[in-house]
C-alpha positions in Angstrom: 31.5 -63.1 22.6 28.0 -63.3 22.3 26.8 -61.2 24.8 29.9 -58.3 24.5 28.4 -58.9 20.2 24.4 -58.6 21.8 25.8 -55.2 23.8 27.4 -53.2 20.9 24.0 -54.4 18.9 21.5 -52.5 20.8 24.5 -49.7 21.4 24.5 -49.8 17.6 20.4 -49.8 18.0 20.7 -47.3 20.3 23.3 -44.9 18.5 20.9 -45.3 15.3 17.1 -44.3 17.0 18.9 -41.4 18.2 20.7 -40.4 15.3 20.1 -36.3 14.5 17.5 -37.4 11.4 15.2 -39.8 13.6 15.2 -36.5 16.1 14.6 -34.3 14.0 11.6 -36.4 12.2 10.2 -37.4 15.8 10.2 -33.8 17.3 8.0 -32.6 13.8 6.3 -35.2 13.9 5.4 -34.0 17.9 5.1 -30.1 17.2 3.0 -31.9 14.4 0.4 -32.7 17.3 0.8 -29.9 18.9 0.1 -27.5 17.3 -3.5 -29.6 15.8 -4.0 -29.4 19.4 -3.4 -25.4 19.8 -0.9 -26.3 22.1 1.9 -23.9 21.0 3.6 -23.6 24.0 5.4 -26.6 23.4 5.5 -26.6 19.5 7.7 -23.5 20.6 9.7 -25.5 22.6 10.0 -28.2 20.6 10.8 -26.2 17.4 14.0 -24.7 19.7 14.7 -28.4 20.6 14.3 -28.6 16.4 17.2 -26.1 16.5 19.2 -27.9 18.2 19.2 -31.0 16.3 19.6 -29.2 12.9 21.9 -27.4 13.6 24.0 -30.7 13.7 24.1 -31.5 10.7 24.1 -27.7 9.5 20.6 -27.9 8.4 17.4 -25.6 8.3 14.2 -26.5 10.2 11.6 -27.4 7.2 8.8 -24.4 6.1 6.7 -26.3 7.0 7.4 -26.6 11.1 9.3 -22.8 11.0 5.3 -21.5 10.2 4.4 -23.2 12.7 6.5 -22.4 15.2 6.1 -18.2 14.0 1.9 -19.1 14.3 2.0 -20.9 17.1 3.7 -17.8 18.2 2.2 -15.5 17.0 -1.2 -17.3 18.9 0.6 -16.7 22.2 1.9 -13.4 21.5 5.6 -13.1 20.5 5.2 -11.1 18.4 8.7 -10.5 17.8 9.7 -14.5 17.4 6.5 -13.9 15.2 8.2 -11.3 13.1 11.2 -12.5 13.3 10.1 -16.9 12.1 7.7 -15.2 9.1 10.4 -13.1 7.5 12.9 -17.4 7.3 9.7 -18.2 5.1 9.7 -17.8 1.4 7.2 -15.4 0.4 5.7 -18.1 -1.9 5.4 -20.5 0.8 3.1 -18.5 3.0 -0.3 -19.2 2.3 -3.0 -15.5 3.4 -3.2 -15.9 7.1 1.0 -16.6 7.0 1.3 -13.1 5.2 -1.3 -11.6 7.5 0.3 -12.2 10.9 3.9 -11.5 10.0 1.9 -8.5 8.9 0.3 -7.5 12.1 3.3 -8.8 14.1 5.1 -6.1 12.2 2.5 -3.7 13.4 2.5 -4.6 17.2 7.0 -4.6 17.7 5.9 -1.1 15.9 8.5 -1.9 13.2 6.4 1.3 10.8 8.9 1.2 7.7 8.7 -3.0 7.5 5.0 -3.3 8.2 4.6 -0.9 5.4 6.2 -2.7 3.1 5.6 -6.3 4.4 2.1 -4.4 2.6 3.2 -3.4 -0.3 4.9 -6.1 -1.4 2.2 -8.2 -0.7 -1.2 -6.7 -1.5 -2.3 -8.5 -4.1 -1.6 -12.1 -2.7 -4.5 -11.1 -0.1 -7.3 -10.0 -2.4 -9.2 -13.7 -1.1 -8.4 -13.4 2.5 -11.5 -12.8 4.8 -8.2 -9.8 6.0 -8.3 -8.2 3.2 -10.5 -5.6 4.3 -8.1 -5.0 7.3 -5.6 -4.9 5.6 -6.1 -2.1 3.1 -7.2 -0.2 6.3 -3.4 -0.1 7.1 -1.8 0.3 3.7 -3.9 3.3 3.8 -2.8 4.7 7.5 0.9 3.7 6.9 0.4 5.5 3.2 -1.2 8.7 5.1 1.7 8.5 7.4 4.4 8.2 5.3 3.0 11.3 3.5 2.0 9.5 0.2 -1.1 11.4 0.4 -1.8 10.1 -3.8 -1.7 6.9 -2.9 -3.6 7.0 -0.1 -5.7 8.6 -2.0 -6.1 6.0 -4.7 -6.8 3.3 -1.9 -9.3 5.8 -0.6 -11.7 3.9 -3.3 -10.7 0.5 -2.1 -12.0 0.5 1.5 -15.1 0.0 2.8 -14.7 2.0 6.3 -17.3 4.5 6.5 -17.3 4.9 10.4 -13.4 4.8 11.8 -12.5 8.1 14.1 -9.0 7.3 13.3 -9.4 6.1 9.3 -11.7 9.2 9.0 -8.8 11.0 10.6 -6.3 9.7 8.4 -8.1 11.1 4.7 -9.1 14.3 6.7 -4.9 14.7 7.3 -4.6 13.6 3.6 -7.1 16.1 2.1 -5.9 18.9 3.3 -1.9 18.4 2.0 -4.2 17.6 -1.2 -5.8 21.1 -1.3 -9.6 19.5 -1.5 -11.2 21.9 1.1 -15.0 21.1 0.7 -14.2 17.4 1.1 -12.6 18.1 3.7 -15.7 19.7 5.2 -17.4 17.3 4.4 -14.6 14.0 6.1 -14.8 16.8 9.2 -18.8 16.4 9.4 -18.4 12.1 9.7 -15.7 12.3 12.1 -18.0 15.2 15.0 -20.4 12.8 14.1 -18.0 10.0 16.1 -16.6 12.1 18.4 -17.9 15.6 18.9 -14.7 16.5 20.7 -12.2 14.9 18.3 -9.8 18.7 18.6 -8.2 18.4 14.5 -12.0 18.2 12.9 -13.0 21.0 14.6 -9.6 22.9 13.9 -10.4 22.4 10.3 -13.5 23.7 9.9 -13.0 26.3 12.6 -9.4 27.8 10.2 -11.7 27.0 7.4 -14.4 29.6 8.9 -12.3 32.1 9.5 -9.7 32.0 7.1 -13.3 32.5 4.7 -14.4 35.0 6.6 -10.7 37.1 6.8 -10.2 37.0 2.7 -13.5 38.3 2.2 -12.7 41.2 5.2 -9.7 42.1 3.0 -11.4 42.0 -0.2 -14.1 44.2 0.1 -12.4 46.5 2.9 -9.9 47.2 -0.8 -12.5 47.4 -2.8 -14.4 50.3 -0.6 -10.9 51.6 0.2 -10.3 52.5 -3.7 -13.5 54.4 -3.9 -15.4 55.6 -0.8 -18.7 57.3 -1.1 -22.0 56.2 0.3 -23.0 53.7 -2.3 -19.5 51.8 -1.5 -20.2 52.0 1.8 -24.0 50.5 1.4 -22.7 47.1 -0.4 -19.8 47.4 2.1 -22.3 46.7 5.2 -23.4 44.8 3.5 -20.9 42.7 2.3 -19.7 42.1 6.0 -22.8 40.9 7.3 -20.5 38.4 5.1 -18.3 38.3 6.9 -19.8 38.4 10.2 -21.3 34.6 9.9 -18.3 33.2 8.8 -16.8 34.6 12.3 -19.1 34.3 14.6 -19.1 30.1 13.0 -15.3 30.7 14.1 -15.7 31.5 17.3 -18.1 29.5 18.0 -15.6 26.5 17.1 -13.0 28.1 18.9 -14.1 28.5 21.4 -14.6 24.9 22.5 -11.3 24.0 21.8 -10.2 26.4 23.9 -12.7 24.8 26.4 -11.0 21.6 25.4 -7.3 23.3 26.1 -7.6 26.3 27.9 -3.7 26.5 27.3 -3.4 26.0 23.7 -2.4 29.9 22.2 -3.0 28.8 18.3 -6.7 28.8 19.8 -6.3 31.7 22.1 -5.2 33.8 18.8 -7.1 33.1 16.4 -10.7 33.4 19.4 -8.6 36.9 20.4 -9.1 38.2 16.3 -12.4 37.1 16.2 -13.4 38.6 19.0 -12.3 41.8 17.2 -13.9 40.8 14.0 -17.3 41.1 15.7 -15.8 43.9 17.8 -16.3 42.1 21.1 -13.4 44.9 22.1 -13.9 42.7 26.5 -13.4 39.2 24.8 -10.5 40.4 22.8 -8.9 41.3 25.9 -9.6 38.7 27.8 -8.0 36.2 25.3 -5.0 38.9 25.0 -3.3 38.8 28.4 -4.0 35.0 27.8 -1.5 35.0 25.1 
């Protein structure tokens, strides 16, 4: 009888020691140790075990260990897993690092709408975080991509970066949409210093000179045709010199674009018209054959 009771006691002890609650505590302890040792694979493995045990008690793993698992997934570049885990943690329980990692996880998994909404909701929480400047840049790019040019324009004032081609190109796009050509022209100079072959910047600058020349040409010809005489002809010739300056600037830029993208018909057509305005008939004919 005593032997039977002893056996039953051992079984009871083992059952208690292996109860779900104690298992959860043990796994969470192991996760904490592994996380402190940067053993992120073990953290994720233990977290999967934790979920299975926790499900038997119909409870969710604690947010602290869920955060460890989410950060471990991020460190291992398992961004899908990281994004999912971070999304399960209440916003008020996330530190600045978690908020940043969640946004970047959305970015890495091309969930642009989720990323945009995340930064919009959390930007104010990151002002003291070291990654705040990078988050501002991401939000600026997303505002521009979403056509929110006025919002992006407001955000621009808070950006410190001025030598990033992608950021400057987004700024150029926004200024074009807002109709602020002179500011856009200044941005093209900054872009072309970084990359002399940036076709968006070259095209904006070329089209700017072309339209300026064409507008002046049409205006002066209209004035002359209304009152043709020696005096108005002399005045027209003087003004057409200004027109030629604009078309020469446009021609030079469109020639560069044509070299970079020989089959682009938009560039060819512009170049043809520049040659016509500059009375370069043979060059215009060559472009005409390419259309």
